[in-house]
PyMOL commands that place a pseudoatom at each C-alpha (Angstrom):
pseudoatom trace, name=CA, resn=MET, resi=1, chain=A, elem=C, hetatm=0, pos=[-122.170, 82.323, -181.742]
pseudoatom trace, name=CA, resn=LEU, resi=2, chain=A, elem=C, hetatm=0, pos=[-123.261, 78.826, -182.751]
pseudoatom trace, name=CA, resn=GLN, resi=3, chain=A, elem=C, hetatm=0, pos=[-120.605, 76.185, -182.512]
pseudoatom trace, name=CA, resn=GLY, resi=4, chain=A, elem=C, hetatm=0, pos=[-120.406, 72.458, -182.960]
pseudoatom trace, name=CA, resn=SER, resi=5, chain=A, elem=C, hetatm=0, pos=[-120.791, 69.945, -180.177]
pseudoatom trace, name=CA, resn=SER, resi=6, chain=A, elem=C, hetatm=0, pos=[-117.943, 69.583, -177.709]
pseudoatom trace, name=CA, resn=THR, resi=7, chain=A, elem=C, hetatm=0, pos=[-118.133, 65.782, -177.659]
pseudoatom trace, name=CA, resn=MET, resi=8, chain=A, elem=C, hetatm=0, pos=[-115.743, 63.635, -179.683]
pseudoatom trace, name=CA, resn=LYS, resi=9, chain=A, elem=C, hetatm=0, pos=[-118.453, 61.130, -180.611]
pseudoatom trace, name=CA, resn=ALA, resi=10, chain=A, elem=C, hetatm=0, pos=[-120.647, 61.728, -183.648]
pseudoatom trace, name=CA, resn=ARG, resi=11, chain=A, elem=C, hetatm=0, pos=[-124.388, 61.250, -183.212]
pseudoatom trace, name=CA, resn=THR, resi=12, chain=A, elem=C, hetatm=0, pos=[-125.780, 58.176, -184.924]
pseudoatom trace, name=CA, resn=GLY, resi=13, chain=A, elem=C, hetatm=0, pos=[-129.214, 56.748, -185.675]
pseudoatom trace, name=CA, resn=ARG, resi=14, chain=A, elem=C, hetatm=0, pos=[-132.386, 58.459, -186.801]
pseudoatom trace, name=CA, resn=GLU, resi=15, chain=A, elem=C, hetatm=0, pos=[-134.606, 58.221, -183.724]
pseudoatom trace, name=CA, resn=LYS, resi=16, chain=A, elem=C, hetatm=0, pos=[-134.430, 61.986, -183.156]
pseudoatom trace, name=CA, resn=GLN, resi=17, chain=A, elem=C, hetatm=0, pos=[-134.528, 63.048, -186.824]
pseudoatom trace, name=CA, resn=VAL, resi=18, chain=A, elem=C, hetatm=0, pos=[-136.765, 65.920, -187.861]
pseudoatom trace, name=CA, resn=TYR, resi=19, chain=A, elem=C, hetatm=0, pos=[-139.225, 65.225, -190.691]
pseudoatom trace, name=CA, resn=LYS, resi=20, chain=A, elem=C, hetatm=0, pos=[-141.664, 67.527, -192.487]
pseudoatom trace, name=CA, resn=GLY, resi=21, chain=A, elem=C, hetatm=0, pos=[-144.365, 65.033, -193.283]
pseudoatom trace, name=CA, resn=CYS, resi=22, chain=A, elem=C, hetatm=0, pos=[-142.239, 62.147, -194.543]
pseudoatom trace, name=CA, resn=ILE, resi=23, chain=A, elem=C, hetatm=0, pos=[-139.349, 64.244, -195.856]
pseudoatom trace, name=CA, resn=ARG, resi=24, chain=A, elem=C, hetatm=0, pos=[-136.118, 64.018, -193.827]
pseudoatom trace, name=CA, resn=GLN, resi=25, chain=A, elem=C, hetatm=0, pos=[-134.689, 67.413, -192.883]
pseudoatom trace, name=CA, resn=VAL, resi=26, chain=A, elem=C, hetatm=0, pos=[-130.929, 67.812, -193.389]
pseudoatom trace, name=CA, resn=ALA, resi=27, chain=A, elem=C, hetatm=0, pos=[-128.752, 70.770, -192.394]
pseudoatom trace, name=CA, resn=GLY, resi=28, chain=A, elem=C, hetatm=0, pos=[-125.288, 71.632, -193.659]
pseudoatom trace, name=CA, resn=CYS, resi=29, chain=A, elem=C, hetatm=0, pos=[-122.724, 74.373, -194.052]
pseudoatom trace, name=CA, resn=VAL, resi=30, chain=A, elem=C, hetatm=0, pos=[-120.501, 76.039, -196.557]
pseudoatom trace, name=CA, resn=PRO, resi=31, chain=A, elem=C, hetatm=0, pos=[-117.512, 76.530, -194.220]
pseudoatom trace, name=CA, resn=ILE, resi=32, chain=A, elem=C, hetatm=0, pos=[-115.534, 79.528, -195.409]
pseudoatom trace, name=CA, resn=ASN, resi=33, chain=A, elem=C, hetatm=0, pos=[-112.373, 81.412, -194.520]
pseudoatom trace, name=CA, resn=LYS, resi=34, chain=A, elem=C, hetatm=0, pos=[-113.177, 85.064, -195.280]
pseudoatom trace, name=CA, resn=LYS, resi=35, chain=A, elem=C, hetatm=0, pos=[-109.492, 86.097, -195.106]
pseudoatom trace, name=CA, resn=THR, resi=36, chain=A, elem=C, hetatm=0, pos=[-108.258, 83.600, -197.693]
pseudoatom trace, name=CA, resn=GLY, resi=37, chain=A, elem=C, hetatm=0, pos=[-111.482, 83.281, -199.702]
pseudoatom trace, name=CA, resn=GLU, resi=38, chain=A, elem=C, hetatm=0, pos=[-111.396, 79.496, -199.352]
pseudoatom trace, name=CA, resn=ILE, resi=39, chain=A, elem=C, hetatm=0, pos=[-114.054, 76.845, -198.770]
pseudoatom trace, name=CA, resn=LEU, resi=40, chain=A, elem=C, hetatm=0, pos=[-113.552, 73.741, -196.633]
pseudoatom trace, name=CA, resn=LEU, resi=41, chain=A, elem=C, hetatm=0, pos=[-114.689, 70.488, -198.260]
pseudoatom trace, name=CA, resn=ILE, resi=42, chain=A, elem=C, hetatm=0, pos=[-114.723, 66.937, -196.930]
pseudoatom trace, name=CA, resn=THR, resi=43, chain=A, elem=C, hetatm=0, pos=[-114.601, 63.521, -198.534]
pseudoatom trace, name=CA, resn=ARG, resi=44, chain=A, elem=C, hetatm=0, pos=[-117.646, 61.247, -198.655]
pseudoatom trace, name=CA, resn=ARG, resi=45, chain=A, elem=C, hetatm=0, pos=[-117.680, 58.087, -196.586]
pseudoatom trace, name=CA, resn=LYS, resi=46, chain=A, elem=C, hetatm=0, pos=[-119.627, 56.181, -199.231]
pseudoatom trace, name=CA, resn=LYS, resi=47, chain=A, elem=C, hetatm=0, pos=[-118.273, 54.309, -202.206]
pseudoatom trace, name=CA, resn=GLY, resi=48, chain=A, elem=C, hetatm=0, pos=[-116.209, 56.220, -204.674]
pseudoatom trace, name=CA, resn=GLY, resi=49, chain=A, elem=C, hetatm=0, pos=[-115.278, 59.064, -202.339]
pseudoatom trace, name=CA, resn=GLY, resi=50, chain=A, elem=C, hetatm=0, pos=[-115.254, 62.560, -203.778]
pseudoatom trace, name=CA, resn=TRP, resi=51, chain=A, elem=C, hetatm=0, pos=[-115.570, 66.023, -202.232]
pseudoatom trace, name=CA, resn=VAL, resi=52, chain=A, elem=C, hetatm=0, pos=[-118.781, 67.272, -200.611]
pseudoatom trace, name=CA, resn=LEU, resi=53, chain=A, elem=C, hetatm=0, pos=[-120.035, 69.865, -198.123]
pseudoatom trace, name=CA, resn=PRO, resi=54, chain=A, elem=C, hetatm=0, pos=[-120.594, 68.806, -194.502]
pseudoatom trace, name=CA, resn=LYS, resi=55, chain=A, elem=C, hetatm=0, pos=[-124.243, 67.998, -193.807]
pseudoatom trace, name=CA, resn=GLY, resi=56, chain=A, elem=C, hetatm=0, pos=[-126.443, 65.622, -191.899]
pseudoatom trace, name=CA, resn=GLY, resi=57, chain=A, elem=C, hetatm=0, pos=[-129.737, 65.038, -190.164]
pseudoatom trace, name=CA, resn=TRP, resi=58, chain=A, elem=C, hetatm=0, pos=[-131.396, 67.784, -188.136]
pseudoatom trace, name=CA, resn=GLU, resi=59, chain=A, elem=C, hetatm=0, pos=[-132.448, 66.388, -184.759]
pseudoatom trace, name=CA, resn=ASN, resi=60, chain=A, elem=C, hetatm=0, pos=[-135.414, 67.374, -182.622]
pseudoatom trace, name=CA, resn=ASP, resi=61, chain=A, elem=C, hetatm=0, pos=[-133.321, 68.673, -179.692]
pseudoatom trace, name=CA, resn=GLU, resi=62, chain=A, elem=C, hetatm=0, pos=[-131.587, 71.408, -181.711]
pseudoatom trace, name=CA, resn=SER, resi=63, chain=A, elem=C, hetatm=0, pos=[-132.275, 74.246, -184.122]
pseudoatom trace, name=CA, resn=GLU, resi=64, chain=A, elem=C, hetatm=0, pos=[-131.460, 73.904, -187.823]
pseudoatom trace, name=CA, resn=GLU, resi=65, chain=A, elem=C, hetatm=0, pos=[-128.462, 76.207, -187.329]
pseudoatom trace, name=CA, resn=GLU, resi=66, chain=A, elem=C, hetatm=0, pos=[-127.226, 74.112, -184.406]
pseudoatom trace, name=CA, resn=ALA, resi=67, chain=A, elem=C, hetatm=0, pos=[-127.601, 70.950, -186.509]
pseudoatom trace, name=CA, resn=ALA, resi=68, chain=A, elem=C, hetatm=0, pos=[-125.577, 72.524, -189.330]
pseudoatom trace, name=CA, resn=ALA, resi=69, chain=A, elem=C, hetatm=0, pos=[-122.832, 73.597, -186.899]
pseudoatom trace, name=CA, resn=ARG, resi=70, chain=A, elem=C, hetatm=0, pos=[-122.813, 70.175, -185.194]
pseudoatom trace, name=CA, resn=GLU, resi=71, chain=A, elem=C, hetatm=0, pos=[-122.546, 68.303, -188.494]
pseudoatom trace, name=CA, resn=THR, resi=72, chain=A, elem=C, hetatm=0, pos=[-119.747, 70.609, -189.661]
pseudoatom trace, name=CA, resn=TYR, resi=73, chain=A, elem=C, hetatm=0, pos=[-117.830, 69.895, -186.452]
pseudoatom trace, name=CA, resn=GLU, resi=74, chain=A, elem=C, hetatm=0, pos=[-118.485, 66.127, -186.553]
pseudoatom trace, name=CA, resn=GLU, resi=75, chain=A, elem=C, hetatm=0, pos=[-117.582, 65.701, -190.230]
pseudoatom trace, name=CA, resn=ALA, resi=76, chain=A, elem=C, hetatm=0, pos=[-114.940, 68.416, -190.786]
pseudoatom trace, name=CA, resn=GLY, resi=77, chain=A, elem=C, hetatm=0, pos=[-113.693, 69.408, -187.327]
pseudoatom trace, name=CA, resn=ALA, resi=78, chain=A, elem=C, hetatm=0, pos=[-114.580, 73.024, -188.086]
pseudoatom trace, name=CA, resn=ARG, resi=79, chain=A, elem=C, hetatm=0, pos=[-116.007, 75.436, -185.548]
pseudoatom trace, name=CA, resn=GLY, resi=80, chain=A, elem=C, hetatm=0, pos=[-117.307, 78.867, -186.327]
pseudoatom trace, name=CA, resn=ARG, resi=81, chain=A, elem=C, hetatm=0, pos=[-120.166, 81.277, -186.625]
pseudoatom trace, name=CA, resn=ILE, resi=82, chain=A, elem=C, hetatm=0, pos=[-123.272, 80.691, -188.719]
pseudoatom trace, name=CA, resn=VAL, resi=83, chain=A, elem=C, hetatm=0, pos=[-123.749, 83.971, -190.593]
pseudoatom trace, name=CA, resn=SER, resi=84, chain=A, elem=C, hetatm=0, pos=[-126.609, 83.291, -193.017]
pseudoatom trace, name=CA, resn=LEU, resi=85, chain=A, elem=C, hetatm=0, pos=[-129.033, 80.838, -194.542]
pseudoatom trace, name=CA, resn=ILE, resi=86, chain=A, elem=C, hetatm=0, pos=[-127.954, 80.234, -198.126]
pseudoatom trace, name=CA, resn=GLY, resi=87, chain=A, elem=C, hetatm=0, pos=[-131.070, 78.332, -199.128]
pseudoatom trace, name=CA, resn=VAL, resi=88, chain=A, elem=C, hetatm=0, pos=[-133.057, 75.110, -199.146]
pseudoatom trace, name=CA, resn=TRP, resi=89, chain=A, elem=C, hetatm=0, pos=[-132.749, 72.360, -201.765]
pseudoatom trace, name=CA, resn=GLN, resi=90, chain=A, elem=C, hetatm=0, pos=[-134.816, 69.238, -202.292]
pseudoatom trace, name=CA, resn=HIS, resi=91, chain=A, elem=C, hetatm=0, pos=[-133.137, 65.877, -202.766]
pseudoatom trace, name=CA, resn=HIS, resi=92, chain=A, elem=C, hetatm=0, pos=[-133.055, 64.751, -206.380]
pseudoatom trace, name=CA, resn=VAL, resi=93, chain=A, elem=C, hetatm=0, pos=[-134.079, 61.200, -205.411]
pseudoatom trace, name=CA, resn=ILE, resi=94, chain=A, elem=C, hetatm=0, pos=[-137.864, 60.860, -205.346]
pseudoatom trace, name=CA, resn=LYS, resi=95, chain=A, elem=C, hetatm=0, pos=[-139.583, 58.194, -203.248]
pseudoatom trace, name=CA, resn=THR, resi=96, chain=A, elem=C, hetatm=0, pos=[-141.567, 55.946, -205.568]
pseudoatom trace, name=CA, resn=LYS, resi=97, chain=A, elem=C, hetatm=0, pos=[-144.486, 55.366, -203.176]
pseudoatom trace, name=CA, resn=THR, resi=98, chain=A, elem=C, hetatm=0, pos=[-145.145, 59.031, -202.425]
pseudoatom trace, name=CA, resn=GLY, resi=99, chain=A, elem=C, hetatm=0, pos=[-143.564, 60.937, -205.306]
pseudoatom trace, name=CA, resn=LEU, resi=100, chain=A, elem=C, hetatm=0, pos=[-141.872, 63.158, -202.711]
pseudoatom trace, name=CA, resn=PRO, resi=101, chain=A, elem=C, hetatm=0, pos=[-138.171, 63.952, -202.312]
pseudoatom trace, name=CA, resn=LYS, resi=102, chain=A, elem=C, hetatm=0, pos=[-136.145, 61.751, -199.982]
pseudoatom trace, name=CA, resn=ALA, resi=103, chain=A, elem=C, hetatm=0, pos=[-134.795, 64.774, -198.090]
pseudoatom trace, name=CA, resn=GLU, resi=104, chain=A, elem=C, hetatm=0, pos=[-134.727, 68.559, -197.927]
pseudoatom trace, name=CA, resn=PHE, resi=105, chain=A, elem=C, hetatm=0, pos=[-131.364, 70.271, -197.365]
pseudoatom trace, name=CA, resn=SER, resi=106, chain=A, elem=C, hetatm=0, pos=[-130.938, 73.643, -195.621]
pseudoatom trace, name=CA, resn=PHE, resi=107, chain=A, elem=C, hetatm=0, pos=[-127.475, 75.119, -196.125]
pseudoatom trace, name=CA, resn=PHE, resi=108, chain=A, elem=C, hetatm=0, pos=[-125.929, 77.877, -194.035]
pseudoatom trace, name=CA, resn=GLU, resi=109, chain=A, elem=C, hetatm=0, pos=[-122.723, 79.826, -194.430]
pseudoatom trace, name=CA, resn=MET, resi=110, chain=A, elem=C, hetatm=0, pos=[-120.253, 79.357, -191.580]
pseudoatom trace, name=CA, resn=GLU, resi=111, chain=A, elem=C, hetatm=0, pos=[-117.258, 81.626, -191.034]
pseudoatom trace, name=CA, resn=VAL, resi=112, chain=A, elem=C, hetatm=0, pos=[-114.712, 79.195, -189.622]
pseudoatom trace, name=CA, resn=ASP, resi=113, chain=A, elem=C, hetatm=0, pos=[-112.868, 80.342, -186.489]
pseudoatom trace, name=CA, resn=LYS, resi=114, chain=A, elem=C, hetatm=0, pos=[-111.040, 77.128, -185.685]
pseudoatom trace, name=CA, resn=LEU, resi=115, chain=A, elem=C, hetatm=0, pos=[-110.141, 73.768, -187.180]
pseudoatom trace, name=CA, resn=GLU, resi=116, chain=A, elem=C, hetatm=0, pos=[-109.822, 71.125, -184.487]
pseudoatom trace, name=CA, resn=GLU, resi=117, chain=A, elem=C, hetatm=0, pos=[-106.851, 68.768, -184.673]
pseudoatom trace, name=CA, resn=ARG, resi=118, chain=A, elem=C, hetatm=0, pos=[-109.134, 65.919, -183.611]
pseudoatom trace, name=CA, resn=TRP, resi=119, chain=A, elem=C, hetatm=0, pos=[-112.828, 65.515, -184.457]
pseudoatom trace, name=CA, resn=PRO, resi=120, chain=A, elem=C, hetatm=0, pos=[-115.387, 62.687, -184.418]
pseudoatom trace, name=CA, resn=GLU, resi=121, chain=A, elem=C, hetatm=0, pos=[-115.125, 61.562, -188.063]
pseudoatom trace, name=CA, resn=MET, resi=122, chain=A, elem=C, hetatm=0, pos=[-111.434, 62.279, -188.587]
pseudoatom trace, name=CA, resn=ASP, resi=123, chain=A, elem=C, hetatm=0, pos=[-110.692, 58.615, -189.295]
pseudoatom trace, name=CA, resn=GLU, resi=124, chain=A, elem=C, hetatm=0, pos=[-113.481, 58.403, -191.886]
pseudoatom trace, name=CA, resn=ARG, resi=125, chain=A, elem=C, hetatm=0, pos=[-113.006, 61.621, -193.881]
pseudoatom trace, name=CA, resn=ASP, resi=126, chain=A, elem=C, hetatm=0, pos=[-110.370, 63.955, -195.232]
pseudoatom trace, name=CA, resn=ARG, resi=127, chain=A, elem=C, hetatm=0, pos=[-110.788, 67.721, -195.256]
pseudoatom trace, name=CA, resn=GLN, resi=128, chain=A, elem=C, hetatm=0, pos=[-109.166, 70.327, -197.443]
pseudoatom trace, name=CA, resn=TRP, resi=129, chain=A, elem=C, hetatm=0, pos=[-109.404, 74.050, -198.149]
pseudoatom trace, name=CA, resn=PHE, resi=130, chain=A, elem=C, hetatm=0, pos=[-110.209, 74.937, -201.778]
pseudoatom trace, name=CA, resn=SER, resi=131, chain=A, elem=C, hetatm=0, pos=[-110.358, 78.223, -203.638]
pseudoatom trace, name=CA, resn=TYR, resi=132, chain=A, elem=C, hetatm=0, pos=[-113.891, 79.147, -204.737]
pseudoatom trace, name=CA, resn=ASP, resi=133, chain=A, elem=C, hetatm=0, pos=[-113.255, 77.995, -208.336]
pseudoatom trace, name=CA, resn=ASP, resi=134, chain=A, elem=C, hetatm=0, pos=[-111.501, 74.789, -207.273]
pseudoatom trace, name=CA, resn=ALA, resi=135, chain=A, elem=C, hetatm=0, pos=[-114.330, 73.961, -204.833]
pseudoatom trace, name=CA, resn=LEU, resi=136, chain=A, elem=C, hetatm=0, pos=[-116.843, 74.194, -207.689]
pseudoatom trace, name=CA, resn=LYS, resi=137, chain=A, elem=C, hetatm=0, pos=[-114.690, 71.807, -209.749]
pseudoatom trace, name=CA, resn=ALA, resi=138, chain=A, elem=C, hetatm=0, pos=[-114.124, 69.377, -206.856]
pseudoatom trace, name=CA, resn=LEU, resi=139, chain=A, elem=C, hetatm=0, pos=[-117.722, 69.020, -205.632]
pseudoatom trace, name=CA, resn=ILE, resi=140, chain=A, elem=C, hetatm=0, pos=[-119.258, 65.816, -206.973]
pseudoatom trace, name=CA, resn=LYS, resi=141, chain=A, elem=C, hetatm=0, pos=[-122.900, 66.755, -206.335]
pseudoatom trace, name=CA, resn=PRO, resi=142, chain=A, elem=C, hetatm=0, pos=[-124.385, 69.341, -208.726]
pseudoatom trace, name=CA, resn=PHE, resi=143, chain=A, elem=C, hetatm=0, pos=[-126.774, 70.757, -206.111]
pseudoatom trace, name=CA, resn=MET, resi=144, chain=A, elem=C, hetatm=0, pos=[-123.804, 71.424, -203.815]
pseudoatom trace, name=CA, resn=ARG, resi=145, chain=A, elem=C, hetatm=0, pos=[-122.177, 73.456, -206.586]
pseudoatom trace, name=CA, resn=GLU, resi=146, chain=A, elem=C, hetatm=0, pos=[-125.399, 75.518, -206.670]
pseudoatom trace, name=CA, resn=VAL, resi=147, chain=A, elem=C, hetatm=0, pos=[-125.118, 76.024, -202.902]
pseudoatom trace, name=CA, resn=VAL, resi=148, chain=A, elem=C, hetatm=0, pos=[-121.523, 77.264, -203.218]
pseudoatom trace, name=CA, resn=GLU, resi=149, chain=A, elem=C, hetatm=0, pos=[-122.496, 79.552, -206.121]
pseudoatom trace, name=CA, resn=ARG, resi=150, chain=A, elem=C, hetatm=0, pos=[-124.819, 81.350, -203.668]
pseudoatom trace, name=CA, resn=CYS, resi=151, chain=A, elem=C, hetatm=0, pos=[-122.338, 81.815, -200.818]
pseudoatom trace, name=CA, resn=SER, resi=152, chain=A, elem=C, hetatm=0, pos=[-120.699, 85.157, -200.050]
pseudoatom trace, name=CA, resn=LEU, resi=153, chain=A, elem=C, hetatm=0, pos=[-117.475, 84.138, -201.824]
pseudoatom trace, name=CA, resn=ALA, resi=154, chain=A, elem=C, hetatm=0, pos=[-119.249, 83.912, -205.190]
pseudoatom trace, name=CA, resn=PRO, resi=155, chain=A, elem=C, hetatm=0, pos=[-118.131, 86.585, -207.631]
pseudoatom trace, name=CA, resn=LEU, resi=156, chain=A, elem=C, hetatm=0, pos=[-120.538, 89.436, -208.205]
pseudoatom trace, name=CA, resn=PRO, resi=157, chain=A, elem=C, hetatm=0, pos=[-123.108, 89.930, -209.773]
pseudoatom trace, name=CA, resn=ASP, resi=158, chain=A, elem=C, hetatm=0, pos=[-124.172, 86.265, -209.391]
pseudoatom trace, name=CA, resn=ASN, resi=159, chain=A, elem=C, hetatm=0, pos=[-123.877, 86.439, -205.600]
pseudoatom trace, name=CA, resn=ASN, resi=160, chain=A, elem=C, hetatm=0, pos=[-127.509, 86.905, -204.597]
pseudoatom trace, name=CA, resn=ASN, resi=161, chain=A, elem=C, hetatm=0, pos=[-127.076, 85.409, -201.137]
pseudoatom trace, name=CA, resn=ASN, resi=162, chain=A, elem=C, hetatm=0, pos=[-128.340, 88.441, -199.254]
pseudoatom trace, name=CA, resn=ASN, resi=163, chain=A, elem=C, hetatm=0, pos=[-131.348, 89.148, -201.429]
pseudoatom trace, name=CA, resn=ASN, resi=164, chain=A, elem=C, hetatm=0, pos=[-132.747, 85.953, -202.887]
pseudoatom trace, name=CA, resn=ILE, resi=165, chain=A, elem=C, hetatm=0, pos=[-132.679, 83.003, -200.521]
pseudoatom trace, name=CA, resn=ILE, resi=166, chain=A, elem=C, hetatm=0, pos=[-133.891, 79.896, -202.329]
pseudoatom trace, name=CA, resn=VAL, resi=167, chain=A, elem=C, hetatm=0, pos=[-136.616, 78.176, -200.395]
pseudoatom trace, name=CA, resn=ASN, resi=168, chain=A, elem=C, hetatm=0, pos=[-138.427, 75.326, -202.057]
pseudoatom trace, name=CA, resn=HIS, resi=169, chain=A, elem=C, hetatm=0, pos=[-140.553, 74.147, -199.159]
pseudoatom trace, name=CA, resn=LEU, resi=170, chain=A, elem=C, hetatm=0, pos=[-143.005, 71.465, -200.121]
pseudoatom trace, name=CA, resn=ARG, resi=171, chain=A, elem=C, hetatm=0, pos=[-146.671, 72.114, -199.770]
pseudoatom trace, name=CA, resn=THR, resi=172, chain=A, elem=C, hetatm=0, pos=[-148.336, 68.777, -200.207]
pseudoatom trace, name=CA, resn=GLU, resi=173, chain=A, elem=C, hetatm=0, pos=[-151.120, 66.719, -198.783]
pseudoatom trace, name=CA, resn=LYS, resi=174, chain=A, elem=C, hetatm=0, pos=[-149.618, 63.402, -199.864]
pseudoatom trace, name=CA, resn=VAL, resi=175, chain=A, elem=C, hetatm=0, pos=[-149.475, 60.731, -197.183]
pseudoatom trace, name=CA, resn=CYS, resi=176, chain=A, elem=C, hetatm=0, pos=[-146.172, 59.059, -196.326]
pseudoatom trace, name=CA, resn=SER, resi=177, chain=A, elem=C, hetatm=0, pos=[-145.901, 55.328, -196.830]
for i in range(1, 177): cmd.bond("trace and resi %d" % i, "trace and resi %d" % (i + 1))
show_as sticks, trace
zoom trace
């Protein structure tokens, strides 16, 4: 079982960040409660707020799954079991010098076992359980709605999580600047 870090301090900085070429690798979760059919969302720290999925930089001393679990603990205070890779999405912002995406996001489904009363970013973010439909309405980032539409809570027949994992890995020879 993969769980988040036991420390109360969130990791900061990008010294240990994983990059594929010059594309930052980000890992996140769709934290779900299988019994209630709900999805846990968090508020953004940046201007304007809004609801998002927990995610953050994958670091070179952990696996992608461990990074996703760590970020979900740091940002949402949720601990649980990573059950599947939902897919990989490229950031919509393209670097002007290279023409490459700013980041690549790998999202995993996490079945939440426990919500901590205290967690590293509790003073910076709110968290809330949403029904599947309400989560889709609340998410402010369109690509995150696509992620949720591919989780196990998605109504059939659109739920292709087990058969068609989206992987858009870049194959490029462009040089980072």
